[in-house]
N, C-alpha and C positions, 0 to 999 in steps of 0.2 A: 292187399295187392293196395298201395298210396295212388294218387290219385296222379302223383308224377310216375310212376312205375307209366301208365297204360295213355296220358298226355304226350309225352317227354317234354324238353326245352320249346318252346316257340319260336323264330326267327326276329318276330318283337320281342319276346320276354329277353334274347340274345344280345340285342341292340341293347332298350335299356339298359340290360345290366352295363352293359363296355360304352353307355353315357354314366351313370353315378362312376365309373370306375374313373374314367374322364374328369371330371367336378372332382373328386374325393383323392383320386393321388396323381389328377395329371400334373400339379406338380413335381412330384417328386422325379419326372422324368419318363411319366411311363410309358412304355414302349408299341404297347400291345397287348390284348386280352380275348382271352377265347371262354367259350362256355357253351358246358355237356354236362350231361347226364352218366354219373357213372354209380359203384357202387361202393357206400362204406365196408367197412372189415365185419362188421354183420349179414351181409348182401341187403343189405335195403340204398331205395335211391338214393341219392342227392346230387344234388347239384353245383359244380366243380367248373369254381372259378381262376383261373390260372392267367397270372399279370406276369407281365413282361416288364421287364428295365436292363438297359442297357450294362455291358462288359462292366465286372466293376463297381456294380453297384451306382444307385441315385447317388449324387452332390451331396443333399443332404438324406438321412432317408425316412420314409413315410412317421411319423408319429400313431399313439400306439393311439390316438381322436380317431387321424384320417381312417387307419383299418378300421377304427370298431363301428364310427357310421358308417363305412363300405357296406360293414356285414351288414347293420341294423338296416339300410337301406333298399338292399338284395334279398333283405327276409321279404321286407315289407311290398317289392315289386313284386315276387311271389306269391307272395299272403294273400295280395289283391285277385292272383290268377287265377289261384284256387280255392281260392272265395273260404279259407281257415288258413292258421300260422301252424306249421310245422316245424318243431322244434331240431328235427336232423340237416335240415340244410340250412343259408350254401356250405361249403369250406372254398375257400379261398388260402389259395398256394400260390407267393413270387418266387418270381423265377428274374434268377442272374444272366443274359447274354453267358458268358464267360463258364457257368458251371452247368448249364441247362448244353451248352455245345463238349464239356467233358463227359454228362452221361449221357449221351446220345449212345445207343447198342450200337455194336463194332461187328462185324463179319468176318469171322475163324478166316484165316488166313487159311486160300486151298494151296 
């Protein structure tokens, strides 16, 4: 069992990852973020970072360097937390408000 599965993601780590997102993706109209522990396709625990942006996306989309810096900084932070680098995390998902609203599950009509 990997270290993340035993420890989970502490509130301090969640807050630190949010600060990284604010620094690297804030200029692109970042509206918020969540950090959670989930499983990848192989059932292995991974840290999922969801960055939320306004409807229609940011006026200027994040460049590849900003996204790469976000992932690298988050990976380093998580490595310091568990004491070694993990190749399987984190995962960054970008969400736009208008798309997220369309993807919400709806209840069947009665």
